[in-house]
C-alpha positions in Angstrom: 202.8 -13.8 89.8 204.7 -11.7 92.4 204.3 -11.9 96.1 201.8 -9.1 96.5 199.6 -10.5 93.8 199.6 -13.7 95.8 198.6 -11.9 99.0 195.8 -10.0 97.2 194.4 -13.1 95.6 194.6 -15.0 98.9 192.5 -12.2 100.5 190.0 -12.4 97.7 189.8 -16.2 98.1 188.9 -15.8 101.8 186.5 -12.9 101.5 184.3 -14.5 98.9 182.6 -15.9 102.0 180.7 -12.5 102.2 178.9 -13.4 99.0 176.8 -16.0 100.9 176.1 -13.9 104.0 173.2 -11.8 102.6 171.0 -14.9 102.9 170.8 -14.0 106.6 168.6 -10.9 106.0 166.0 -12.6 103.9 162.5 -11.9 105.2 159.0 -13.5 105.0 160.3 -17.1 105.0 158.0 -19.9 106.2 159.2 -22.3 108.9 159.6 -25.0 106.2 161.8 -22.8 104.1 163.9 -21.8 107.1 164.3 -25.4 108.0 165.3 -26.3 104.4 167.9 -23.5 104.2 169.2 -24.5 107.6 169.6 -28.1 106.3 171.4 -26.9 103.2 173.9 -25.1 105.4 174.2 -28.3 107.5 175.0 -30.3 104.4 177.8 -27.9 103.5 179.2 -28.3 107.0 179.0 -32.1 106.6 181.1 -31.9 103.4 183.6 -29.7 105.2 183.9 -32.3 108.0 184.7 -35.0 105.4 187.1 -32.7 103.7 189.1 -31.6 106.7 189.4 -35.0 108.3 190.4 -36.7 105.1 193.3 -34.2 104.7 194.3 -34.2 108.4 194.2 -38.0 108.7 196.1 -38.5 105.5 199.0 -36.4 106.7 199.1 -38.1 110.2 198.7 -41.6 108.8 201.5 -41.0 106.3 203.8 -39.9 109.1 202.9 -43.1 111.1 203.5 -45.3 108.0 206.9 -43.7 107.3 207.9 -44.1 111.0 206.8 -47.8 111.0 208.9 -48.4 107.8 211.9 -46.7 109.5 212.0 -43.8 107.0 211.4 -41.1 109.7 211.7 -40.7 113.4 208.8 -42.3 115.5 208.6 -39.0 117.4 207.4 -37.2 114.4 204.5 -39.6 114.0 203.6 -39.4 117.6 203.5 -35.6 117.5 201.3 -35.6 114.4 198.9 -38.1 116.0 198.7 -36.0 119.1 198.0 -33.0 117.0 195.2 -34.9 115.2 193.4 -36.2 118.3 194.2 -33.2 120.4 192.8 -30.9 117.8 189.5 -32.8 117.7 189.3 -32.5 121.5 189.9 -28.8 121.3 187.4 -28.2 118.6 184.6 -30.5 119.9 185.0 -30.6 123.7 186.3 -27.0 123.8 183.2 -25.6 122.1 181.1 -27.8 124.4 182.8 -26.2 127.4 182.6 -22.7 125.9 178.9 -23.0 125.1 178.1 -24.4 128.6 179.9 -21.5 130.2 178.3 -18.8 128.1 174.8 -20.3 128.3 174.9 -20.6 132.1 176.7 -17.3 133.0 175.9 -14.8 130.3 172.2 -15.5 129.7 169.9 -13.2 131.8 167.7 -15.1 134.3 164.6 -14.1 132.4 165.9 -16.0 129.5 166.5 -19.2 131.5 165.1 -22.4 130.0 162.6 -22.8 132.8 161.2 -19.3 132.2 161.2 -19.7 128.4 159.0 -22.8 128.8 156.6 -20.8 130.9 156.9 -17.6 129.0 155.1 -16.1 126.0 156.0 -16.4 122.3 158.0 -13.2 122.3 160.3 -14.4 125.1 160.7 -17.7 123.4 161.6 -16.0 120.1 164.2 -13.9 122.0 165.8 -17.0 123.4 165.9 -18.7 120.0 167.4 -15.5 118.4 170.2 -15.5 121.0 171.0 -19.2 120.3 170.9 -18.5 116.5 173.5 -15.7 116.7 175.8 -17.8 118.9 175.4 -20.8 116.6 176.3 -18.6 113.5 179.4 -17.3 115.2 180.5 -20.8 116.3 180.1 -21.9 112.7 182.2 -19.0 111.6 184.9 -20.0 114.1 184.9 -23.6 112.8 185.0 -22.5 109.2 187.8 -20.0 110.0 190.0 -22.8 111.4 189.3 -24.8 108.2 190.1 -21.8 106.0 193.4 -21.2 107.7 194.5 -24.6 106.6 193.4 -23.8 103.0 195.4 -20.5 103.2 198.5 -22.6 104.3 198.0 -24.8 101.2 198.0 -21.7 98.9 201.0 -20.1 100.5 203.0 -23.4 100.6 202.3 -24.0 96.9 203.7 -20.5 96.1 206.7 -21.1 98.4 207.4 -24.4 96.5 207.4 -22.5 93.2 204.2 -24.2 92.0 202.5 -20.9 90.8 200.0 -22.7 88.6 198.8 -24.8 91.5 198.6 -21.8 93.8 196.3 -20.0 91.3 194.1 -23.1 91.0 193.8 -23.4 94.7 192.8 -19.7 95.0 190.1 -20.1 92.4 188.8 -23.3 93.9 188.8 -22.1 97.5 187.3 -18.7 96.5 184.3 -20.5 94.9 184.0 -22.8 97.8 184.1 -20.1 100.4 180.9 -18.6 98.9 179.0 -21.7 100.0 180.6 -21.4 103.5 179.1 -18.0 103.8 175.8 -19.6 103.2 176.5 -22.0 106.1 177.1 -19.2 108.5 173.9 -17.4 107.4 171.7 -20.5 107.6 170.8 -20.3 111.3 170.0 -16.6 111.0 167.2 -16.9 108.5 164.8 -17.6 111.3 165.6 -14.8 113.7 163.1 -12.1 114.4 165.7 -9.3 114.6 167.8 -9.5 111.4 171.6 -9.3 111.8 173.3 -5.9 111.5 175.9 -5.2 108.9 178.4 -5.0 111.7 177.6 -8.6 112.8 177.8 -9.9 109.3 181.2 -8.2 108.7 182.5 -9.7 111.9 181.3 -13.2 111.0 182.8 -12.9 107.6 186.1 -11.8 109.0 186.2 -14.7 111.5 185.3 -17.2 108.8 187.1 -15.8 105.8 190.0 -13.8 107.2 192.1 -16.9 108.2 192.4 -17.8 104.5 194.4 -14.6 104.1 196.4 -15.1 107.3 197.2 -18.7 106.3 198.3 -17.6 102.8 200.8 -15.2 104.3 202.2 -17.6 106.8 202.2 -20.5 104.4 204.3 -18.5 101.9 206.9 -17.9 104.6 207.1 -21.2 106.5 205.1 -24.4 106.7 204.5 -26.8 109.7 202.9 -30.1 109.1 202.0 -30.3 112.8 200.2 -26.9 112.6 198.4 -28.0 109.4 197.1 -31.2 111.1 196.2 -29.4 114.3 194.1 -26.7 112.6 192.4 -29.2 110.4 191.4 -31.4 113.3 190.3 -28.4 115.4 188.1 -27.3 112.5 186.7 -30.8 112.2 185.8 -31.1 115.8 184.2 -27.7 115.9 182.2 -28.4 112.8 180.9 -31.7 114.3 179.7 -29.7 117.3 177.9 -27.0 115.4 176.4 -29.5 112.9 174.6 -31.3 115.8 173.2 -28.0 117.0 172.0 -27.1 113.6 170.3 -30.5 113.2 168.5 -30.0 116.5 167.4 -26.6 115.4 166.2 -27.8 112.1 164.0 -30.5 113.6 162.0 -27.8 115.3 161.3 -26.0 112.1 160.4 -28.7 109.6 160.1 -32.5 108.9 163.0 -34.9 108.7 162.3 -35.4 105.0 162.9 -31.8 104.3 166.0 -31.8 106.4 167.5 -34.8 104.6 166.7 -33.1 101.2 168.4 -29.9 102.3 171.5 -31.9 103.6 171.7 -33.7 100.2 171.7 -30.3 98.4 174.3 -28.9 100.7 176.7 -31.9 100.5 176.4 -31.9 96.7 177.1 -28.1 96.6 180.2 -28.7 98.7 181.6 -31.4 96.5 180.7 -29.5 93.3 182.7 -26.5 94.2 185.6 -28.6 95.5 185.7 -30.2 92.0 187.2 -27.0 90.7 190.3 -27.7 92.7 190.4 -31.4 92.1 190.0 -31.1 88.3 192.9 -28.7 88.4 195.2 -31.4 89.6 195.4 -30.3 93.3 
């Protein structure tokens, strides 16, 4: 496999995320079905949280263990740990700050929470639609940070001469990214005004494009610190949006339906990830 084939396949692995996005334009769904689909998307995000933190923590803890054994400088371990916890702060607290600023400054006065509570059903739906679009884009950002680290893994495998592993990673991540598109589309199944093609393209680029970028950069140079940082940023961001999705789901259906959806989503995440694991990655 030559370099340009790697780049092409890396792009395909990222942009399979578009396969899951058409869910957002489904019509005539009951509140119970919307809540279930939202919960399935939440389950996928929970799997991603487990996945990104397991890889990020493993790299940081290995550096700390080697430093304690005197096999590497202590400074390397400190930097990796700062990247781990700093990334979580950026992803979790950064999105909290961003959401607070956008909600308080960019929402028209007529769509304030007080007016919504006093307003009619149409006004309330408009408010919910606005939040759904913001949530979908925040999910895309969190998934994008995660996919950047996946792209780095593909590119680094190629740079190390492990072509077979690189191909297996491309296949596995490509299948997995399809479910991530479902995660982005989940919050949009309940909106009154369906998303435009332009919005879905933008969300797909934000979520899937970093796989391609990471593949290119990983094939040229690899930084363990950057790898840990992007994983932890993704993990923090995914925790934040997962809490928002759970709150939204509780308004649509019962807790039993939500837990069933989460179970299905988590299982879907692990099932697609098995493709990579069984390949020896």
